[in-house]
C-alpha positions in Angstrom: -30.9 23.2 32.2 -27.2 22.4 32.5 -26.3 19.1 34.2 -22.9 19.4 36.1 -21.3 16.3 37.5 -19.4 16.8 40.8 -15.9 15.8 41.7 -15.3 16.3 45.4 -11.6 16.0 46.3 -10.4 15.0 49.8 -6.7 14.2 50.3 -6.2 13.9 46.6 -9.0 11.4 46.1 -12.5 11.6 44.6 -15.0 11.1 47.4 -18.6 11.6 48.3 -19.8 12.7 51.7 -23.3 12.3 53.3 -24.8 15.5 54.8 -21.4 17.1 54.7 -19.9 14.9 57.3 -16.3 14.1 56.6 -16.4 10.9 58.6 -18.9 9.5 56.1 -16.6 9.8 53.1 -16.7 7.1 50.5 -13.7 6.9 48.2 -14.3 6.5 44.4 -10.7 6.9 43.1 -8.6 9.2 41.0 -10.2 12.6 40.4 -8.3 13.2 37.1 -9.5 9.8 35.7 -13.1 10.6 36.6 -12.9 14.0 35.0 -11.7 12.6 31.7 -14.3 9.8 31.9 -17.1 12.3 32.6 -16.0 14.4 29.6 -16.0 11.3 27.4 -19.5 10.4 28.7 -20.8 13.8 27.4 -20.5 16.1 30.4 -20.7 19.8 29.4 -19.2 21.2 32.6 -17.6 19.9 35.8 -18.0 21.0 39.4 -14.8 20.4 41.3 -14.5 21.0 45.0 -11.4 21.0 47.3 -13.0 19.6 50.4 -9.8 20.1 52.4 -9.8 23.7 51.4 -13.5 24.2 52.2 -12.9 22.8 55.7 -9.5 24.3 56.5 -9.8 27.7 54.7 -7.0 27.3 52.1 -6.6 25.2 49.0 -4.9 21.9 49.6 -5.5 20.2 46.2 -4.8 23.2 44.0 -2.2 21.5 41.8 -4.5 18.5 41.1 -7.4 20.7 40.3 -5.3 22.8 37.9 -4.3 19.6 36.1 -8.0 18.7 35.7 -8.7 22.1 34.2 -5.9 21.6 31.7 -6.7 18.0 30.9 -10.4 18.4 29.8 -11.8 20.6 27.1 -15.1 21.4 28.9 -15.6 24.2 31.4 -14.7 23.5 35.1 -16.0 25.5 38.0 -13.9 25.3 41.1 -14.8 25.7 44.8 -13.4 25.0 48.2 -11.2 27.4 50.2 -11.5 30.4 47.9 -11.4 33.1 50.5 -8.8 35.4 49.0 -8.8 37.2 45.6 -5.4 35.8 44.7 -6.8 32.3 45.1 -9.6 33.1 42.6 -7.1 34.7 40.2 -4.9 31.6 40.3 -7.7 29.2 39.4 -9.1 31.5 36.7 -5.6 31.9 35.2 -5.4 28.1 35.2 -8.3 27.8 32.8 -11.1 27.4 35.4 -14.3 28.8 33.8 -15.6 30.2 37.1 -14.9 30.0 40.9 -17.3 29.3 43.8 -16.9 31.2 47.1 -19.1 30.6 50.1 -17.7 31.1 53.6 -15.9 34.4 52.8 -18.9 35.7 50.8 -21.2 35.2 53.8 -19.0 37.3 56.0 -17.8 39.9 53.5 -20.0 41.2 50.7 -17.3 43.6 49.6 -15.2 40.6 48.7 -17.9 39.4 46.4 -18.2 42.8 44.8 -14.4 43.0 44.3 -14.4 39.6 42.5 -17.3 40.6 40.2 -15.7 43.9 39.3 -12.5 42.2 38.4 -13.8 39.0 36.6 -17.4 39.7 35.7 -20.6 38.3 37.3 -20.7 35.2 35.1 -17.4 33.9 36.5 -18.2 34.3 40.1 -20.5 31.8 41.8 -21.6 32.4 45.4 -22.5 29.3 47.4 -25.5 29.7 49.7 -25.7 26.5 51.8 -28.3 25.7 54.5 -27.9 23.2 57.3 -30.8 22.8 59.8 -32.4 25.9 58.6 -29.2 28.0 59.2 -26.6 29.2 56.7 -23.6 26.8 56.7 -20.0 27.8 56.3 -16.4 26.4 56.6 -17.0 23.2 54.6 -20.5 22.9 56.3 -18.8 22.4 59.7 -20.3 25.6 61.2 -23.4 27.7 60.8 -24.1 31.4 61.2 -27.3 33.1 62.4 -28.3 34.8 59.2 -31.5 34.4 57.2 -30.8 33.0 53.8 -33.4 35.2 52.2 -31.8 38.4 53.5 -28.4 37.2 52.4 -29.8 36.3 48.9 -31.2 39.9 48.6 -27.9 41.4 49.7 -26.0 39.2 47.1 -28.4 40.3 44.4 -27.8 43.9 45.2 -24.0 43.3 44.9 -24.4 42.1 41.4 -24.4 38.3 42.0 -26.1 36.4 39.2 -24.8 32.8 39.7 -26.0 31.2 43.0 -25.1 27.7 44.1 -27.7 26.5 46.6 -27.2 23.3 48.7 -29.4 21.9 51.4 -26.6 20.2 53.3 -28.8 17.8 55.2 -30.0 16.3 51.8 -26.5 16.2 50.2 -25.5 12.6 49.5 -28.7 11.2 50.8 -30.3 10.3 47.5 -33.6 11.8 48.6 -34.6 15.0 46.9 -33.5 18.6 46.7 -35.1 21.4 48.7 -37.4 22.4 45.9 -39.1 25.2 47.8 -35.9 27.2 48.4 -34.8 26.6 44.8 -38.2 28.1 43.7 -37.6 31.1 46.0 -34.1 31.9 44.7 -35.0 31.4 41.1 -37.9 33.9 41.6 -35.4 36.5 42.8 -33.7 36.3 39.4 -30.6 34.3 40.1 -29.2 31.6 37.8 -29.7 28.9 40.5 -27.3 26.0 40.5 -29.2 23.4 42.5 -27.3 20.8 44.6 -28.0 18.3 47.4 -30.3 15.3 47.1 -30.5 15.3 43.3 -31.2 11.6 43.2 -33.2 10.8 40.0 -34.6 12.1 36.7 -37.8 13.1 38.4 -35.9 15.5 40.6 -34.1 17.0 37.6 -37.4 17.5 35.7 -38.9 19.3 38.7 -35.8 21.5 39.1 -36.0 22.4 35.5 -39.7 23.3 35.9 -38.9 25.5 38.9 -36.5 27.5 36.9 -33.1 26.2 38.0 -30.3 27.0 35.6 -28.2 24.0 36.5 -28.2 20.9 38.6 -25.2 19.3 40.2 -25.2 15.5 40.4 -22.8 13.4 42.4 -23.7 10.3 44.4 -26.6 9.4 42.1 -24.1 9.2 39.2 -21.4 7.4 41.1 -23.9 4.9 42.6 -25.4 4.4 39.1 -28.9 5.5 40.1 -29.0 7.3 36.8 -26.6 7.8 33.9 -25.4 11.1 32.7 -27.3 10.6 29.5 -30.6 10.1 31.4 -29.9 13.2 33.4 -29.3 15.3 30.3 -32.4 14.0 28.7 -34.5 14.9 31.8 -33.0 18.4 31.7 -34.1 19.1 28.2 -36.8 21.8 27.8 -40.2 20.7 26.9 -42.9 22.6 25.0 -45.0 24.6 27.4 -42.1 25.7 29.6 -41.6 29.5 30.0 -40.7 31.3 26.9 -38.8 34.6 26.5 -39.4 37.9 24.8 -36.2 39.6 23.8 -35.9 43.0 22.3 -33.0 43.5 19.9 -30.9 46.5 19.5 -29.1 46.5 16.1 -26.4 49.2 16.5 -24.4 51.0 13.8 -22.3 54.1 14.4 -23.5 54.2 18.0 -27.2 54.3 17.1 -30.0 51.7 17.1 -31.0 51.0 13.5 -33.5 48.8 11.6 -33.6 47.7 8.0 -35.0 45.2 5.7 -33.0 42.0 4.9 -29.9 43.7 6.4 -30.2 46.7 4.1 -31.8 50.3 4.0 -31.0 51.0 7.6 -33.0 53.7 9.4 -32.0 55.2 12.7 -34.4 54.3 15.5 -32.8 55.7 18.7 -30.2 55.6 21.4 -29.1 52.1 22.6 -28.8 53.0 26.3 -32.2 54.8 26.3 -34.0 52.0 24.5 -32.3 49.4 26.7 -33.5 51.2 29.8 -37.0 51.5 28.4 -37.3 47.8 27.5 -35.8 46.8 30.8 -38.4 48.8 32.7 -41.2 47.4 30.6 -40.4 43.8 31.6 -38.3 42.4 28.8 -36.8 39.0 29.8 -33.5 39.7 28.2 -31.9 42.2 25.7 -29.7 41.6 22.7 -27.2 44.2 21.6 -25.7 43.6 18.1 -23.0 45.8 16.6 -24.1 44.8 13.1 -21.3 46.4 11.1 -18.3 45.4 13.3 -17.4 42.1 11.5 -18.0 43.6 8.0 -15.7 46.6 8.9 -13.2 44.3 10.5 -13.2 46.0 13.9 -14.0 45.2 17.5 -17.5 45.8 19.0 -18.2 49.2 20.5 -17.2 48.6 24.1 -18.0 52.1 25.2 -21.6 51.8 24.0 -21.9 48.4 25.7 -20.8 49.9 28.9 -23.4 52.7 28.6 -26.1 50.1 28.0 -25.0 48.0 31.0 -25.4 50.9 33.3 -29.0 51.4 32.3 -30.4 47.8 32.2 -31.2 45.4 35.0 -31.9 42.4 33.0 -29.6 39.9 31.3 -28.2 41.0 28.0 -26.2 39.5 25.2 -23.6 41.3 23.1 -22.5 40.4 19.6 -20.6 41.9 16.6 -16.9 41.8 15.9 -16.0 39.3 18.7 -13.1 37.2 17.6 -11.2 36.3 20.8 -11.7 35.0 24.3 -10.1 38.2 25.6 -12.8 40.2 23.9 -15.5 37.9 25.4 -13.9 38.4 28.9 -13.9 42.2 28.5 -17.6 42.2 27.5 -18.6 39.9 30.3 -16.7 42.1 32.7 -18.6 45.2 31.4 -21.8 43.6 32.4 -23.0 41.3 29.6 -24.3 37.9 30.6 -23.7 36.3 27.2 -21.6 37.0 24.1 -22.8 36.2 20.6 -20.3 35.1 17.9 -21.0 34.6 14.2 -18.4 35.3 11.6 -15.4 34.5 13.9 -17.0 31.2 14.9 -17.4 30.0 11.3 -13.8 31.1 10.5 -12.5 29.4 13.6 -14.9 27.0 15.3 -12.5 26.3 18.1 -13.4 29.8 19.4 -16.8 28.3 20.5 -15.0 25.6 22.5 -12.5 28.1 24.0 -15.2 30.5 25.0 -17.3 27.7 26.5 -14.3 26.3 28.4 -13.4 29.8 29.8 -16.8 31.0 30.8 -19.3 28.1 30.5 -21.6 27.2 27.7 -24.4 29.3 29.1 -22.4 32.4 28.2 -21.7 31.5 24.6 -24.4 32.2 21.9 -23.7 31.3 18.3 -25.6 33.6 15.9 -26.6 32.1 12.5 -27.7 34.4 9.7 -29.4 32.0 7.3 -30.8 32.5 3.8 -32.7 30.1 1.7 -30.6 28.7 -1.2 -32.3 26.1 -3.3 -34.1 23.6 -1.0 -32.0 24.5 2.1 -30.5 27.4 4.0 -26.9 28.6 3.8 -25.0 30.5 6.4 -24.0 34.1 5.7 -21.2 36.1 7.4 -20.1 39.7 7.8 -23.5 41.2 8.4 -25.1 39.1 5.7 -22.6 40.2 3.0 -20.6 36.9 2.5 -22.2 33.6 1.5 -20.7 30.3 2.7 -21.3 26.7 1.7 -22.3 25.8 5.3 -25.7 24.3 5.7 -27.5 26.3 8.5 -28.9 23.2 10.3 -25.7 21.2 10.2 -23.8 24.3 11.5 -26.2 24.7 14.4 -25.6 21.0 15.4 -21.8 21.5 15.1 -22.0 24.7 17.2 -23.8 22.8 20.0 -21.3 20.0 19.8 -18.4 22.5 20.2 -20.0 24.1 23.3 -22.5 26.7 22.3 -25.2 27.2 24.9 -27.7 28.9 22.6 -28.5 29.6 19.0 -29.6 33.0 17.7 -31.2 32.1 14.4 -32.0 35.0 12.0 -33.7 34.5 8.7 -32.2 37.0 6.2 -35.2 36.4 3.9 -37.6 37.5 6.6 -35.6 40.2 8.4 -37.5 43.5 8.5 -40.2 42.1 6.2 -42.8 41.9 9.0 -44.3 38.9 7.3 -43.6 36.4 10.1 -40.6 34.3 11.1 -39.3 31.5 8.9 -41.2 28.8 10.7 -39.8 25.9 8.7 -36.2 27.0 9.3 -36.9 27.5 13.0 -38.5 24.1 13.4 -35.7 22.3 11.6 -33.0 23.9 13.7 -35.0 23.5 17.0 -35.5 19.8 16.3 -31.8 19.3 15.5 -30.3 20.7 18.7 -31.0 20.4 22.4 -29.9 23.9 23.4 -32.3 26.9 23.3 -33.0 28.5 19.9 -33.9 32.2 19.7 -36.1 33.2 16.7 -35.1 36.3 14.8 -36.3 38.1 11.7 -39.8 38.8 10.5 -42.1 39.6 13.4 -45.0 41.7 12.1 -47.7 40.8 14.6 -48.3 39.2 18.0 -49.6 36.2 16.1 -46.1 35.8 14.5 -44.5 35.6 18.0 -47.0 32.9 18.9 -46.2 30.9 15.8 -42.4 31.1 16.4 -42.8 29.8 19.9 -45.2 27.1 19.1 -45.0 25.9 15.4 -41.4 26.9 15.2 -40.5 25.4 18.7 -38.3 28.4 19.5 -37.5 29.1 23.1 -37.5 32.8 22.7 -38.6 35.4 20.2 -36.3 38.3 19.2 -38.3 41.4 18.4 -37.2 44.8 16.9 -39.6 46.7 14.7 -42.7 45.9 16.6 -41.3 47.4 19.8 -39.1 50.2 18.3 -41.9 51.8 16.4 -44.4 51.5 19.3 -46.8 49.1 17.5 -46.9 46.9 20.6 -45.4 47.0 24.0 -43.6 44.1 25.8 -46.6 44.0 28.1 -49.0 43.7 25.1 -46.9 40.8 23.8 -46.7 38.9 27.1 -50.4 39.3 27.9 -51.4 38.2 24.4 -49.2 35.1 24.5 -50.3 34.2 28.0 -53.9 34.4 26.9 -53.0 32.0 24.0 -51.9 29.5 26.6 -48.1 30.1 26.2 -46.2 30.0 29.5 -44.2 33.2 29.8 -41.5 34.3 32.2 -42.9 36.7 34.7 
């Protein structure tokens, strides 16, 4: 779970309100100074709100917020007074990773759809805020007579994936979040950003257990009720939390293929058809890898990605031939939730940071193709054809430091062998990083999935052959793992 410190700006100063009441403001100082300090303390993202804009309907602190976006190297999400498309464009052009819209979204669902079509779902956050059981708008100064559950379902239908939920009456009170509503919204499939009343590490642990994707902390941090480091530690996943099953589509020349140790590729089927099948069967996510793009020195197949996006209704990751932030933006706009970078990240590690800053670390996956060399594992590039001197474990740690939100770890020795994942490699990498690790390469039985998720400490298991050739279904896998005592996403 991502911890996001808040910087609320009123009249150019960093403030905190209680229950959204402007008369309760407590001034903490210079927002730009706080932003730099939070980055230095290890923040991975900032939540910056123009309170004047939220209340009055138009940005009043835009220049200051743009300076913050430029001054830090971590992603910044911006909210407050974003009620026009041009306002969103201005912030996103000024290096904001994503924008938050609330009041306009509650009145005009078409506005939300317009922003998602232009910028992609991962860059548009909708704020759903409740005050006294009613939906709050206009900087929490007014309420509307709409049921939040109905609004949430409408937003989901419009393609919203990122939902910021705040119980206004708990905000700034140092009590506890509204766990029940967080649970409801997470169950609907949103990436829930929980806000309001996050007062201690126990609250963060519970939010993590309920499935929240992120938690915003403000007053508890400023009043030194907990440190950022303590919050981050509480947000770390523990063994026993829900694991994921992720089918993988390795694509070459527009067809899904499967080989052994990256060679002897055989055609399996059509990527859009298989994606649709796995989505319907209950896959948690989907990974689409254009496996020959980097080796051939070309971009990923955008047209095929677009076809897959039209057929699946689960999050999916796209990788292969991605070498620029603009390519990432295009793929996210086409419907991908995450992008996976491998060769380009090794050649230019700053690409990880640039992608994380632009779209948030949750959208950036670093894929590592590792092969045992001597007593360790080396990183290989260009579809496994180019050896490097990079140690796989050290590279995973560096990727996390530079802003990666997930590691997709493939054992070249095990790929396609159906002899089980490389458990030692998995465990070493999983213990070295705090971000999720997806196990890839070697699944030959349901027992292999279990070992990857338990002995290997992986957060998810990537599967190809077992599902492609009909040996087991996703339902078979989830039922088996659940019977073995592994908590699975439902």
